[in-house]
MISE-415967 format. One record per residue (C-alpha): residue in one letter; chain; x, y, z. Coordinates in Angstrom, 3 decimals. Layout:
N
type->A mol->A px->X py->Y pz->Z
...
END
This chain:
99
type->M mol->A px->56.144 py->49.225 pz->175.882
type->A mol->A px->56.316 py->45.498 pz->176.389
type->S mol->A px->58.040 py->42.437 pz->174.992
type->T mol->A px->55.561 py->39.874 pz->173.742
type->F mol->A px->56.169 py->36.151 pz->173.561
type->F mol->A px->54.032 py->33.277 pz->172.368
type->V mol->A px->54.325 py->30.398 pz->174.828
type->E mol->A px->53.051 py->26.898 pz->174.198
type->Q mol->A px->49.884 py->26.402 pz->176.209
type->R mol->A px->49.026 py->22.932 pz->177.472
type->I mol->A px->45.641 py->21.318 pz->176.853
type->G mol->A px->43.086 py->22.606 pz->179.348
type->E mol->A px->45.487 py->25.198 pz->180.773
type->T mol->A px->44.288 py->28.777 pz->181.160
type->W mol->A px->46.389 py->31.857 pz->180.526
type->T mol->A px->46.258 py->32.610 pz->184.258
type->E mol->A px->47.594 py->29.146 pz->185.120
type->L mol->A px->50.381 py->29.454 pz->182.558
type->T mol->A px->51.548 py->32.857 pz->183.765
type->G mol->A px->51.106 py->31.824 pz->187.405
type->Q mol->A px->53.537 py->28.952 pz->186.859
type->F mol->A px->55.962 py->31.324 pz->185.185
type->M mol->A px->55.783 py->33.839 pz->188.031
type->N mol->A px->56.210 py->31.076 pz->190.642
type->F mol->A px->59.365 py->29.995 pz->188.808
type->C mol->A px->60.663 py->33.581 pz->188.877
type->I mol->A px->59.894 py->33.996 pz->192.574
type->Q mol->A px->61.203 py->30.624 pz->193.759
type->R mol->A px->64.223 py->30.175 pz->191.493
type->K mol->A px->65.230 py->33.752 pz->190.675
type->G mol->A px->64.198 py->35.664 pz->193.790
type->V mol->A px->61.939 py->38.053 pz->191.874
type->T mol->A px->59.928 py->40.151 pz->194.312
type->R mol->A px->57.934 py->42.335 pz->191.947
type->G mol->A px->56.930 py->42.700 pz->188.368
type->G mol->A px->54.538 py->40.723 pz->186.285
type->C mol->A px->53.170 py->40.019 pz->182.885
type->H mol->A px->49.888 py->40.639 pz->181.182
type->E mol->A px->47.887 py->39.128 pz->178.411
type->G mol->A px->49.119 py->40.217 pz->175.036
type->D mol->A px->46.082 py->38.729 pz->173.294
type->A mol->A px->43.064 py->37.170 pz->174.965
type->N mol->A px->42.705 py->34.584 pz->172.203
type->P mol->A px->45.236 py->31.769 pz->171.957
type->S mol->A px->46.592 py->30.966 pz->168.504
type->E mol->A px->47.584 py->27.735 pz->166.830
type->L mol->A px->50.762 py->27.192 pz->164.885
type->D mol->A px->51.979 py->23.830 pz->163.617
type->G mol->A px->49.334 py->22.022 pz->165.658
type->R mol->A px->50.297 py->23.639 pz->168.975
type->T mol->A px->48.340 py->26.212 pz->170.964
type->Y mol->A px->50.162 py->29.359 pz->172.050
type->A mol->A px->49.260 py->31.968 pz->174.639
type->S mol->A px->50.424 py->35.521 pz->174.148
type->V mol->A px->52.389 py->36.822 pz->177.140
type->A mol->A px->53.434 py->40.476 pz->177.316
type->I mol->A px->56.148 py->41.525 pz->179.754
type->P mol->A px->56.402 py->45.258 pz->180.492
type->D mol->A px->59.787 py->46.853 pz->179.834
type->Q mol->A px->60.137 py->47.750 pz->183.523
type->S mol->A px->60.160 py->43.994 pz->184.244
type->R mol->A px->62.933 py->43.289 pz->181.737
type->D mol->A px->64.519 py->40.564 pz->183.895
type->L mol->A px->61.333 py->38.526 pz->183.392
type->A mol->A px->61.892 py->38.672 pz->179.634
type->D mol->A px->65.214 py->36.922 pz->180.212
type->Y mol->A px->63.740 py->34.384 pz->182.616
type->I mol->A px->60.845 py->33.364 pz->180.350
type->W mol->A px->63.292 py->31.571 pz->178.043
type->E mol->A px->64.808 py->29.633 pz->180.949
type->W mol->A px->61.358 py->28.784 pz->182.310
type->A mol->A px->60.132 py->27.562 pz->178.920
type->E mol->A px->63.144 py->25.278 pz->178.652
type->F mol->A px->62.637 py->24.034 pz->182.223
type->E mol->A px->58.949 py->23.347 pz->181.491
type->E mol->A px->59.725 py->21.894 pz->178.051
type->R mol->A px->57.449 py->24.392 pz->176.328
type->R mol->A px->58.003 py->25.902 pz->172.930
type->I mol->A px->58.373 py->29.677 pz->172.930
type->L mol->A px->58.521 py->32.165 pz->170.073
type->P mol->A px->59.163 py->35.904 pz->170.253
type->N mol->A px->56.390 py->38.046 pz->168.786
type->Q mol->A px->58.268 py->38.829 pz->165.554
type->Q mol->A px->59.075 py->35.185 pz->164.804
type->F mol->A px->55.489 py->34.123 pz->165.524
type->A mol->A px->54.181 py->36.879 pz->163.234
type->E mol->A px->56.531 py->35.831 pz->160.425
type->Q mol->A px->55.408 py->32.213 pz->160.655
type->A mol->A px->51.760 py->33.287 pz->160.867
type->E mol->A px->52.164 py->35.330 pz->157.681
type->G mol->A px->53.189 py->32.121 pz->155.973
type->G mol->A px->49.658 py->30.842 pz->156.596
type->K mol->A px->50.631 py->28.485 pz->159.389
type->A mol->A px->48.854 py->30.237 pz->162.291
type->S mol->A px->45.162 py->30.410 pz->163.048
type->P mol->A px->42.925 py->31.079 pz->166.053
type->A mol->A px->42.857 py->28.085 pz->168.411
type->T mol->A px->39.684 py->26.060 pz->168.258
type->S mol->A px->39.845 py->24.513 pz->171.726
END
């Protein structure tokens, strides 16, 4: 199992760049030596005019699920847990990203 988060993706930024920055934060600031995340969905989504990348963190890397919130705040990125994103998407606010 994995915990999935939708993280605001900057214009022109790839999923690999986004998760690479997150992992660098975990290594440099938190001393993480192993673990990682994988793509929850290859296609970014839009919600309220922002593009989000889906990031899945395996349960065995649970500390990363805690750190992703701190990293998002540090990077000034919006982050939504999977359930919250799904609820907002059901309201007709989410769509596949066009860029």
